[in-house]
C-alpha positions as a printed Julia matrix, in Angstrom:
230×3 Matrix{Float64}:
  11.06  30.22  -68.75
  11.72  30.56  -64.95
   8.81  31.67  -62.74
   9.98  33.92  -59.94
   9.05  32.92  -56.42
   7.96  35.69  -54.08
   9.41  35.83  -50.55
   5.9   35.26  -49.14
   5.45  32.02  -51.2
   8.92  30.8   -50.22
   8.21  31.38  -46.54
   4.88  29.57  -46.76
   6.5   26.6   -48.54
   9.23  26.4   -45.97
   6.71  26.51  -43.07
   4.67  23.79  -44.75
   7.72  21.55  -45.14
   8.78  22.11  -41.51
   5.27  21.21  -40.33
   5.17  18.03  -42.43
   8.59  17.0   -41.03
   7.44  17.62  -37.53
   4.34  15.56  -38.15
   6.39  12.66  -39.36
   8.8   12.69  -36.43
   7.84  10.4   -33.58
   6.68  12.17  -30.37
   9.2   11.97  -27.56
   7.85  10.52  -24.36
   8.78  11.72  -20.91
   8.86   8.54  -18.72
   8.37  10.38  -15.46
   5.32  12.27  -16.74
   3.87   9.05  -18.14
   4.42   7.16  -14.93
   2.88   9.96  -12.9
  -0.15  10.1   -15.09
  -0.65   6.33  -14.88
  -0.3    6.42  -11.07
  -2.86   9.14  -10.77
  -5.29   7.35  -12.98
  -4.7    4.08  -11.12
  -5.21   5.78   -7.73
  -8.71   6.93   -8.86
  -9.61   3.63  -10.37
  -8.4    1.48   -7.41
 -10.05   3.84   -4.92
 -13.35   3.52   -6.77
 -13.35  -0.23   -7.53
 -10.58  -1.8    -5.45
  -7.75  -3.99   -6.75
 -10.07  -6.77   -7.98
 -12.6   -4.49   -9.61
 -10.26  -2.15  -11.38
  -9.24  -3.0   -14.97
  -6.0   -2.18  -16.6
  -7.87  -1.12  -19.74
  -9.83   1.47  -17.76
  -6.67   2.8   -16.03
  -4.99   3.12  -19.46
  -7.92   5.02  -20.89
  -8.09   7.39  -17.88
  -4.32   7.94  -18.15
  -4.56   8.52  -21.93
  -2.04   5.75  -22.33
  -2.23   2.0   -23.21
  -1.89  -1.33  -21.5
   1.45  -1.96  -22.96
   2.9    1.17  -21.26
   1.41   0.18  -17.92
   3.06  -3.22  -18.03
   6.26  -1.65  -19.25
   6.54   0.71  -16.29
   4.96  -1.42  -13.56
   5.01  -5.05  -14.59
   1.61  -6.04  -13.35
  -1.65  -4.6   -11.95
  -0.64  -5.75   -8.42
   2.73  -3.93   -8.7
   0.86  -0.81   -9.77
  -1.51  -1.11   -6.8
   1.52  -1.33   -4.51
   3.07   1.84   -5.91
  -0.25   3.62   -5.52
  -0.35   2.59   -1.87
   3.26   3.64   -1.32
   2.56   7.04   -2.89
  -0.54   7.78   -0.83
   1.18   6.86    2.37
   4.19   8.95    1.38
   1.86  11.93    0.85
   0.46  11.86    4.37
   3.8   11.12    6.09
   5.68  13.89    4.17
   2.95  16.4     4.94
   3.25  15.53    8.67
   6.99  16.32    8.54
   6.17  19.8     7.2
   4.05  20.64   10.27
   7.18  21.44   12.24
   5.63  20.2    15.44
   8.84  20.39   17.53
   8.37  24.14   17.75
   4.85  23.93   19.24
   3.95  23.2    22.82
   3.23  19.51   23.41
  -0.59  20.06   23.62
  -0.66  22.27   20.53
   1.52  19.74   18.67
  -0.94  16.96   19.37
  -3.89  19.13   18.42
  -2.16  20.1    15.17
  -1.46  16.46   14.32
  -5.05  15.38   15.01
  -6.27  18.33   12.89
  -3.85  17.45   10.12
  -5.01  13.8    10.08
  -8.66  14.82    9.96
  -8.16  17.35    7.12
  -6.01  14.93    5.14
  -8.77  12.25    5.36
 -11.37  14.83    4.31
  -9.34  16.11    1.31
  -8.2   12.66    0.22
 -11.09  10.2     0.54
  -9.31   8.0    -1.93
  -6.72   7.35    0.84
  -9.37   5.83    3.08
 -10.7    3.61    0.31
  -7.26   2.4    -0.69
  -6.27   1.58    2.91
  -9.54  -0.26    3.47
  -8.99  -2.29    0.3
  -5.47  -3.25    1.2
  -6.74  -4.41    4.65
  -9.16  -6.63    2.79
  -6.1   -8.2     1.24
  -4.52  -8.53    4.7
  -1.72  -6.16    3.74
  -0.21  -8.66    1.41
   1.15  -6.01   -0.96
   2.67  -3.61    1.47
   4.28  -6.47    3.29
   6.62  -6.77    0.37
   7.48  -3.09    0.35
  10.69  -1.84    2.03
   9.58   1.72    1.17
   6.32   1.27    3.05
   8.19   0.34    6.28
  10.72   3.23    5.87
   7.85   5.72    5.51
   6.68   5.03    9.06
   9.92   4.79   11.01
  10.13   8.51   11.69
   6.53   8.9    12.54
   6.62   6.95   15.8
   9.78   8.79   16.91
   8.08  12.09   16.14
   5.18  11.19   18.38
   7.57   9.96   21.12
   9.37  13.34   21.08
   6.06  15.15   21.64
   5.08  12.78   24.43
   8.48  13.16   26.12
   8.22  16.94   26.01
   4.76  16.74   27.43
   5.92  14.57   30.29
   8.89  16.89   30.99
   6.6   19.92   31.13
   4.06  18.19   33.41
   1.3   18.29   30.72
   1.18  14.57   29.89
   1.3   11.49   31.94
   4.2    9.05   31.43
   4.06   5.58   29.93
   1.99   6.36   26.82
   2.74   4.08   23.84
   3.1    6.33   20.69
   1.74   3.45   18.58
  -1.38   3.19   20.58
  -1.79   6.92   20.54
  -1.5    7.04   16.72
  -4.08   4.22   16.39
  -6.53   6.3    18.42
  -5.81   9.5    16.55
  -6.27   7.89   13.18
  -9.16   5.67   14.24
 -11.49   8.36   15.58
 -11.27  10.2    12.26
 -11.22   7.09   10.04
 -14.31   5.47   11.51
 -16.36   8.67   11.42
 -15.69   9.24    7.73
 -15.83   5.63    6.43
 -19.11   4.97    8.29
 -20.7    8.34    7.65
 -23.61   6.98    5.54
 -24.79   4.19    7.81
 -24.05   6.2    10.95
 -25.84   9.17    9.53
 -29.02   7.08    9.23
 -28.58   5.66   12.74
 -28.09   9.06   14.4
 -30.24  11.09   12.05
 -27.87  13.89   10.94
 -25.66  14.6     8.03
 -22.14  13.69    9.02
 -20.64  15.89    6.25
 -22.33  19.19    7.14
 -19.81  21.84    8.16
 -21.19  22.18   11.69
 -21.02  18.46   12.17
 -17.44  18.28   10.82
 -16.28  21.13   13.03
 -17.9   19.6    16.08
 -16.33  16.23   15.34
 -12.86  17.7    14.92
 -13.17  19.5    18.27
 -14.4   16.3    19.88
 -11.39  14.36   18.4
  -8.86  16.86   19.73
 -10.49  16.91   23.25
 -10.69  13.09   23.29
  -6.98  12.59   22.43
  -5.8   15.24   24.88
  -7.96  13.86   27.72
  -6.35  10.48   27.0
  -2.74  11.64   27.57
  -3.06  14.55   29.97
  -1.59  14.07   33.43
């Protein structure tokens, strides 16, 4: 005797079989997504603990991955640290290119660049920590990176164009080294933020209050412009 199967039962049976098949099939990995997830996790771990303190196991856990995948994609913890450094420098350099400074007056272009540097440091404190850590290692990782050097080639020429326009307009004095200018622009923001805790105790105010941050940015812009004005 044959028992008739209703359409509803047949559909349910088919759906169950499809689900079982899907469960048995291996999940397909997206290499780019996996690499990006590992890099983001590593950036947080290295920024918090430095190269020496960070552990591959912790990075894998944060990335919801495993140690084997990290070594597969990056080869070693030091190679992963280097790629993190390359990425954070690429972020700030590419953001600078989007400012379109050539269409601003020389003074406004410098003010925009000082403001951008300040805001980038505020929004990405991990950048400051990673740079500080690599300096503790005497830049031994980025020395091996062709990408790192390429990232900074256009930056100096961009500053030089602004300075040249300022000299031509009579706003800036001549003979300013764009490398020295950049060191000053970065340094006055970098020092304030990386030393905010100890300096806050010394000078008895909260360096991260909005009024203090606004006052510092205005001071930075004025300081840089006074340095280069004619």
